[in-house]
C-alpha positions as CSV (number, residue, x, y, z in Angstrom):
1,M,1.3,-25.9,20.8
2,T,0.5,-22.6,22.4
3,R,-1.3,-19.9,20.5
4,Y,1.9,-17.8,20.9
5,D,4.3,-20.4,19.6
6,V,5.1,-18.4,16.5
7,L,7.9,-16.3,15.0
8,P,6.8,-13.6,12.6
9,I,9.5,-12.6,10.0
10,I,9.0,-9.1,8.6
11,L,10.6,-8.2,5.2
12,G,11.4,-4.5,4.9
13,S,12.0,-1.5,7.1
14,D,9.6,1.3,6.1
15,E,6.4,2.6,7.9
16,N,4.6,-0.6,6.8
17,A,7.2,-2.8,8.5
18,Y,7.1,-0.7,11.7
19,G,3.3,-0.8,11.7
20,N,3.4,-4.6,11.5
21,V,6.0,-4.9,14.2
22,R,3.9,-2.7,16.4
23,L,0.7,-4.7,15.8
24,I,2.6,-7.9,16.8
25,H,3.9,-6.2,20.0
26,E,0.5,-4.9,20.9
27,S,-1.2,-8.3,20.7
28,Y,1.6,-10.8,21.7
29,Q,4.5,-8.9,23.2
30,I,7.0,-10.9,21.1
31,K,9.9,-9.8,19.0
32,P,9.7,-10.6,15.3
33,L,12.7,-10.9,13.1
34,L,13.1,-7.9,10.7
35,L,15.1,-8.6,7.5
36,C,16.2,-5.8,5.2
37,T,19.1,-4.4,3.3
38,R,19.2,-1.3,5.5
39,L,17.2,0.4,8.2
40,L,15.0,3.2,7.1
41,T,13.9,6.0,9.4
42,P,10.6,4.5,10.6
43,T,12.4,1.4,12.1
44,M,15.5,3.1,13.5
45,N,16.2,3.0,17.2
46,S,13.4,0.6,17.9
47,K,13.5,-2.2,20.5
48,L,10.5,-4.1,19.2
49,F,12.3,-6.5,16.8
50,D,15.5,-8.4,16.2
51,L,17.3,-7.1,13.1
52,I,19.1,-9.0,10.4
53,Q,20.6,-6.9,7.6
54,I,21.5,-8.7,4.4
55,D,23.4,-7.1,1.6
56,R,21.3,-7.1,-1.7
57,F,18.5,-8.9,0.1
58,D,16.0,-7.3,-2.3
59,H,17.7,-9.0,-5.3
60,D,16.3,-12.3,-6.7
61,S,19.9,-13.7,-6.8
62,V,20.2,-13.3,-3.0
63,F,16.7,-13.3,-1.5
64,P,15.7,-17.0,-1.7
65,G,19.0,-18.5,-0.4
66,A,19.2,-15.9,2.4
67,L,15.6,-16.4,3.6
68,L,15.8,-20.1,3.3
69,S,18.9,-20.1,5.6
70,I,17.1,-18.0,8.2
71,L,14.0,-20.1,8.1
72,E,16.0,-23.3,8.6
73,K,18.0,-21.8,11.5
74,N,14.8,-20.7,13.3
75,A,12.6,-23.8,12.6
76,A,11.7,-25.8,15.6
77,P,9.1,-28.5,16.6
78,N,5.7,-26.9,17.2
79,R,6.8,-23.5,16.0
80,K,5.1,-21.6,13.2
81,L,7.2,-19.3,11.1
82,I,5.1,-16.6,9.4
83,V,6.7,-14.4,6.7
84,I,5.2,-10.9,6.1
85,P,6.4,-8.9,3.1
86,C,6.1,-5.2,3.4
87,S,6.6,-4.1,-0.3
88,D,5.5,-5.3,-3.7
89,Y,8.9,-6.6,-4.6
90,Y,9.2,-8.7,-1.4
91,A,5.7,-9.9,-2.0
92,G,6.6,-10.8,-5.6
93,M,9.7,-12.7,-4.5
94,M,7.7,-14.6,-1.9
95,T,5.3,-15.7,-4.6
96,R,8.0,-16.6,-7.2
97,H,10.2,-18.5,-4.7
98,Y,7.5,-20.0,-2.5
99,S,8.2,-23.6,-3.5
100,K,11.6,-23.3,-1.9
101,F,10.1,-22.4,1.5
102,K,7.0,-24.7,1.4
103,G,6.8,-26.7,4.6
104,L,8.9,-24.2,6.5
105,I,6.4,-21.3,6.8
106,G,2.9,-21.4,8.0
107,N,1.3,-18.8,5.7
108,H,0.7,-19.0,1.9
109,F,0.8,-16.6,-1.0
110,I,-1.1,-16.1,-4.2
111,S,0.0,-18.0,-7.3
112,E,2.5,-16.6,-9.7
113,A,-0.2,-16.6,-12.4
114,L,-2.5,-14.5,-10.3
115,L,0.3,-12.2,-9.3
116,D,1.1,-11.6,-13.0
117,T,-2.5,-10.9,-13.7
118,L,-2.8,-8.3,-10.9
119,D,0.6,-6.7,-11.9
120,T,-0.2,-6.5,-15.6
121,K,-2.8,-3.8,-15.9
122,D,-4.4,-5.0,-19.2
123,K,-4.9,-8.5,-17.7
124,F,-6.1,-7.0,-14.4
125,Y,-8.7,-4.8,-16.1
126,K,-10.0,-7.8,-18.1
127,L,-10.4,-9.6,-14.8
128,C,-12.3,-6.6,-13.4
129,E,-14.6,-6.6,-16.5
130,K,-15.2,-10.3,-16.1
131,H,-16.3,-9.9,-12.5
132,G,-18.3,-6.7,-12.9
133,L,-15.9,-4.2,-11.4
134,D,-15.5,-0.7,-13.0
135,Y,-12.1,0.8,-13.9
136,P,-10.8,4.0,-15.6
137,K,-10.2,4.2,-19.3
138,T,-6.7,3.1,-19.7
139,I,-3.8,2.7,-22.2
140,V,-1.0,0.3,-21.4
141,C,2.1,1.0,-23.5
142,E,5.4,-0.7,-23.9
143,Q,8.8,1.1,-23.9
144,H,8.8,1.5,-27.7
145,E,5.2,2.9,-27.7
146,R,5.7,5.7,-25.2
147,E,6.0,8.6,-27.7
148,T,3.0,7.5,-29.8
149,A,0.8,6.1,-27.1
150,L,-1.4,9.2,-26.9
151,E,-2.6,8.6,-30.4
152,Q,-4.8,5.8,-29.0
153,M,-6.5,8.1,-26.4
154,D,-10.3,8.0,-26.5
155,F,-10.5,10.3,-23.4
156,Q,-9.5,13.9,-22.7
157,F,-6.8,15.6,-20.7
158,P,-5.9,15.8,-17.9
159,I,-4.4,12.4,-17.7
160,V,-2.6,10.3,-15.0
161,V,0.6,8.5,-16.0
162,K,2.5,6.0,-13.9
163,P,4.8,3.0,-14.3
164,E,3.0,-0.3,-14.4
165,N,4.3,-0.9,-10.9
166,S,5.8,2.2,-9.2
167,N,6.9,0.1,-6.2
168,A,8.7,-2.5,-8.4
169,Y,12.5,-2.7,-8.0
170,A,13.2,-1.6,-11.6
171,Y,11.3,1.8,-11.2
172,L,12.4,2.4,-7.6
173,H,16.0,2.3,-8.5
174,C,16.0,4.1,-11.9
175,Q,16.9,7.8,-12.0
176,F,15.8,10.6,-14.4
177,E,14.9,14.3,-14.1
178,G,11.5,14.9,-12.7
179,K,10.9,11.3,-11.7
180,K,7.7,10.8,-9.7
181,K,5.6,7.9,-8.5
182,V,2.6,9.3,-10.3
183,F,2.4,12.0,-13.0
184,F,-0.5,14.4,-13.7
185,F,-0.5,16.0,-17.2
186,N,-2.7,18.7,-18.7
187,A,-1.2,18.7,-22.2
188,K,0.6,16.4,-24.6
189,D,3.9,18.4,-24.6
190,E,4.1,17.9,-20.8
191,Y,3.8,14.1,-21.2
192,L,6.3,14.0,-24.1
193,S,8.8,16.0,-22.0
194,M,8.6,13.4,-19.2
195,V,9.1,10.6,-21.8
196,Q,12.3,12.2,-23.1
197,N,13.6,12.4,-19.5
198,M,12.7,8.8,-18.9
199,K,14.7,7.8,-21.9
200,T,17.9,8.7,-20.0
201,S,17.1,6.1,-17.4
202,D,17.3,2.3,-17.6
203,Y,13.6,1.9,-16.9
204,K,12.2,-0.4,-19.6
205,G,8.9,-1.2,-18.2
206,K,5.4,-0.4,-19.3
207,L,3.6,2.9,-18.7
208,I,-0.1,3.2,-17.6
209,I,-2.0,6.2,-19.1
210,Q,-5.4,6.8,-17.6
211,E,-8.2,9.3,-17.7
212,F,-8.3,11.5,-14.6
213,I,-11.3,10.7,-12.5
214,P,-12.6,14.1,-11.2
215,G,-12.3,14.8,-7.5
216,G,-9.6,15.4,-5.0
217,D,-7.9,13.1,-2.5
218,S,-11.1,12.5,-0.5
219,S,-12.7,10.8,-3.6
220,M,-10.3,7.9,-3.1
221,R,-11.2,4.8,-1.3
222,V,-9.0,2.0,0.0
223,I,-9.9,-1.5,1.3
224,N,-7.5,-3.7,3.2
225,S,-8.4,-7.3,3.6
226,Y,-7.1,-10.7,4.8
227,S,-8.1,-13.9,3.1
228,D,-7.3,-17.3,4.6
229,D,-5.6,-20.3,2.8
230,N,-9.0,-21.4,1.5
231,G,-9.5,-18.0,-0.2
232,K,-12.2,-17.0,2.3
233,V,-12.1,-13.3,3.3
234,K,-11.8,-13.0,7.1
235,M,-11.3,-9.3,7.7
236,M,-12.1,-6.1,5.7
237,C,-11.6,-2.4,6.5
238,L,-12.7,0.5,4.2
239,G,-11.0,3.8,4.4
240,Q,-11.6,7.3,2.9
241,P,-8.3,9.0,2.3
242,V,-8.6,12.7,3.2
243,L,-5.1,13.7,2.1
244,E,-2.4,12.2,-0.1
245,E,1.3,13.0,-0.2
246,Y,2.8,15.3,-2.8
247,A,6.6,14.9,-2.6
248,P,7.8,13.3,-6.0
249,K,8.9,10.0,-4.5
250,T,5.8,9.5,-2.5
251,L,3.2,11.3,-4.6
252,G,-0.2,9.5,-4.3
253,N,0.6,7.7,-1.1
254,Y,-2.1,8.2,1.5
255,A,-1.2,10.7,4.3
256,A,-4.4,10.5,6.3
257,I,-7.4,8.1,6.2
258,I,-10.7,8.1,8.0
259,S,-12.1,4.5,8.4
260,R,-15.6,4.0,7.0
261,S,-18.2,1.3,6.6
262,D,-20.1,0.4,3.4
263,M,-21.5,-3.1,3.2
264,E,-22.3,-2.8,-0.5
265,I,-18.6,-2.2,-1.3
266,Y,-17.5,-4.8,1.2
267,Q,-19.7,-7.5,-0.3
268,K,-18.8,-6.6,-3.9
269,V,-15.0,-6.7,-3.2
270,K,-15.3,-9.8,-1.0
271,A,-17.1,-11.7,-3.8
272,F,-14.4,-10.7,-6.3
273,L,-11.6,-11.8,-4.0
274,E,-13.2,-15.1,-3.3
275,E,-14.1,-15.8,-6.9
276,I,-10.5,-15.3,-8.1
277,G,-9.1,-17.5,-5.2
278,Y,-7.2,-14.7,-3.5
279,I,-5.0,-15.7,-0.5
280,G,-3.3,-13.4,2.1
281,F,-3.4,-9.7,2.5
282,S,-4.7,-7.3,-0.2
283,N,-4.6,-3.6,-0.5
284,I,-7.2,-2.3,-3.0
285,D,-7.3,1.3,-4.3
286,M,-10.4,2.8,-5.9
287,K,-11.8,6.2,-6.7
288,Y,-15.4,7.4,-6.6
289,D,-16.5,8.9,-9.9
290,S,-19.1,11.5,-9.2
291,R,-20.1,11.6,-12.9
292,T,-21.4,8.0,-12.8
293,G,-21.8,7.2,-9.1
294,K,-19.4,4.2,-9.5
295,Y,-16.2,3.2,-7.8
296,M,-13.4,2.8,-10.3
297,M,-10.9,0.1,-9.5
298,F,-7.2,1.2,-9.8
299,E,-5.2,-1.7,-8.4
300,I,-4.8,-4.6,-6.0
301,N,-1.5,-4.8,-4.1
302,P,-0.6,-8.2,-2.7
303,R,0.4,-7.0,0.8
304,L,-0.6,-4.5,3.4
305,G,0.4,-0.9,2.5
306,R,2.3,1.8,4.4
307,S,-1.0,3.4,5.3
308,S,-2.6,0.1,6.5
309,F,-2.3,1.1,10.1
310,F,-5.6,2.9,9.5
311,V,-7.2,-0.5,10.1
312,R,-5.8,-0.4,13.6
313,S,-7.3,3.0,14.2
314,A,-10.6,1.4,13.4
315,G,-10.0,-1.2,16.2
316,L,-8.9,-4.2,14.1
317,N,-5.6,-6.0,13.8
318,M,-5.0,-7.7,10.5
319,I,-1.6,-9.2,11.6
320,A,-3.3,-10.8,14.5
321,A,-6.0,-12.2,12.2
322,L,-3.2,-13.9,10.1
323,I,-1.4,-15.2,13.1
324,E,-4.5,-16.6,14.8
325,N,-5.5,-18.3,11.6
326,V,-2.1,-19.9,11.0
327,V,-1.4,-20.9,14.6
328,S,-4.8,-22.1,15.7
329,G,-6.6,-22.6,12.4
330,T,-9.6,-20.5,13.5
331,D,-12.4,-20.4,11.0
332,A,-14.4,-17.4,12.2
333,D,-16.8,-15.3,10.1
334,C,-15.6,-12.3,8.2
335,V,-15.1,-9.2,10.4
336,Y,-16.1,-5.9,8.8
337,S,-14.9,-2.6,10.2
338,D,-17.7,-0.4,11.3
339,Q,-15.8,2.2,13.3
340,T,-14.9,5.8,12.4
341,A,-11.4,6.9,13.3
342,L,-8.5,8.8,11.9
343,W,-5.1,7.5,10.9
344,T,-2.5,10.2,9.9
345,N,1.1,10.1,8.8
346,V,1.3,13.9,8.9
347,P,1.0,16.5,11.7
348,K,-2.3,18.1,12.7
349,V,-1.2,21.4,11.3
350,V,-0.9,19.9,7.8
351,L,-4.4,18.5,7.9
352,R,-5.8,21.8,9.1
353,K,-4.2,23.6,6.2
354,Y,-4.6,21.2,3.3
355,V,-7.9,19.4,4.0
356,T,-10.2,22.1,2.9
357,E,-13.6,20.5,2.6
358,P,-15.7,21.9,5.5
359,E,-17.4,18.6,6.5
360,L,-14.1,16.7,6.5
361,S,-12.3,19.4,8.4
362,A,-15.0,19.4,11.0
363,E,-15.0,15.7,11.3
364,I,-11.2,15.6,11.7
365,K,-11.4,18.2,14.4
366,Q,-14.0,16.1,16.2
367,L,-12.0,12.9,16.0
368,Y,-9.0,14.7,17.6
369,K,-11.3,15.9,20.3
370,Q,-12.6,12.3,20.9
371,K,-9.0,11.0,20.8
372,K,-9.8,8.7,17.9
373,V,-6.6,9.4,16.1
374,L,-3.5,7.1,15.6
375,T,-0.2,7.5,13.9
376,T,2.0,4.5,13.0
377,L,5.4,5.7,14.3
378,W,4.4,7.3,17.6
379,Y,4.1,4.3,19.9
380,K,4.5,5.1,23.6
381,R,5.9,1.7,24.4
382,D,8.8,2.2,22.0
383,L,10.1,5.6,22.6
384,N,13.7,6.7,23.6
385,L,15.5,9.9,23.0
386,K,17.2,8.9,19.8
387,R,13.9,7.5,18.3
388,I,11.9,10.6,19.4
389,L,14.4,12.9,17.7
390,K,14.6,10.8,14.5
391,V,10.8,10.3,14.2
392,S,10.1,14.0,15.0
393,R,12.4,15.2,12.3
394,Y,10.8,12.7,9.8
395,Y,7.2,13.4,10.9
396,F,7.4,17.2,11.0
397,G,9.4,17.3,7.8
398,H,6.1,16.8,6.1
399,I,5.2,20.5,6.8
400,K,8.1,21.6,4.6
401,N,7.2,19.0,1.9
402,Y,3.7,20.2,1.6
403,K,4.8,23.9,1.3
404,R,7.1,22.9,-1.5
405,Y,5.1,20.3,-3.5
406,Y,1.4,20.6,-2.8
407,F,-1.0,21.4,-5.7
408,N,-4.7,21.4,-5.9
409,K,-5.8,18.6,-8.3
410,R,-9.3,19.9,-8.7
411,Q,-8.1,23.4,-9.6
412,A,-5.7,21.9,-12.1
413,V,-8.6,20.0,-13.7
414,S,-11.0,22.9,-13.8
415,A,-8.3,25.2,-15.3
416,E,-7.7,22.7,-18.1
417,S,-11.4,22.3,-18.8
418,R,-11.8,26.1,-19.0
419,G,-8.8,26.3,-21.4
């Protein structure tokens, strides 16, 4: 068996999917299969993969049978099939239906019990408490508790409100006026107005209500990691987001990240992941609380995220780490990123205008000068006229989005505190 005798199968068609396809091409020059219901802009007009579109593939009633058929068709002696989900709902379906695919695919996924713990915020925060990780003050409310939930608050406005899983199918596909991925509220009546609008939708899931941790986008931290089948962490990369997105459907997504190194955080998160027996990719969101000097844990997503290409800007390839582990069974020591580089999903002009902290602005300028900047979608080995036009419109469309939707979180907080 050669080290390249492998067929990666990508689930999804967003920036994350394209980033993973690109990582595979950079390391192996092979074409993965890309399975999705429809192509989104990031993967349009690309020559890097073989496409299979499946109607309603993101439904539990269709997914397992369709994937099983594709796995069986592509199985061959001495070939490793590796499935890489690029969204929470695909990752969830891989966990729930894994027993149907066991023996056909080379990589493994976390248990359904652990997935439920990570997805259920009250269970997740109990897990954090058990393992010595800090987290924001939080209320988890069921559908029937939405209007009275604030009566339980033992923290002050402003607050952050979000569905228990904003990437879950039920929330992605519901519709109501003012829908956002994440909400920021300075007063009770603002929250109740959103709840009334949400009533008109068919979203029946839980809401998460949290204290707002002071600080802007650059107070966030993200760690991406890969853990092998024995639950040993093999690769970690820490990033400092310097700008988030503000359009309603993508609010809170990272728009630009500078890779960092912090062995204290690495060791603390590594110990946590290994103690809970985590397997596969993880995407961990935290925020630095300047009041306490602590990093507050927000969530762990069981897949690489759409901003995970920041790991590549730091010189690491997590998809290659997975493939090498599955194909050749390598058992190397954990690799920690120690490089500083910039990943951005938005044009330079956006960073110049909306990253206002002088030190970060100067650092970004220097990283551009040093050519230590990567964007996921601009890959010189996959450019043609149609793709250039499509990606350019998508990429530079961020300029208009920021003009329309941007707000300064720290000013909103200080205004409320003065009031």
